[in-house]
Phi, psi and omega in degrees: 000323181293327180293318179294317179296319178296318179296316180294316180293322179293322176295321179295316179294318179298320178297315180295318179297318179293321179294318178298315178296320180295313182294317179295313180296321179297315179293320181294313181293316178297322180289317182288329181261006181054036175082006181285331177257135177262159178246132179290165178296156180297123177088002182272137179048072185290344183255015180228132180280328178205162176205169181246138176229114180054041178081000181255135180278131179241124178272149179292156175296331178294324176295321178295319179296314180295318180290324177296314180285334171297320177298313181295324177294315178298320178296319179294315180296317179298318179297319179294317180297315180295319180296317181292328179284338182274349179279125179290138181265093178245134181288000000 
């Protein structure tokens, strides 16, 4: 029973992590490109990074997930660096 519960919980956590990355990446890409690049639906065309539809470039949902989590990683590293520099070094 514990194995089944572990499998279900890991799938649920992975799904939530992917959705957070997708939503963040979608907002980030649309904002940075001022809406010129579109983002494909979540899970659509898993073996293609981008494609064209009527002359418009559409990025894969996987690109949105990677860019979203790249943003969160950069934010975390920056926060750690700023926090560590703000601590006074007293012996």
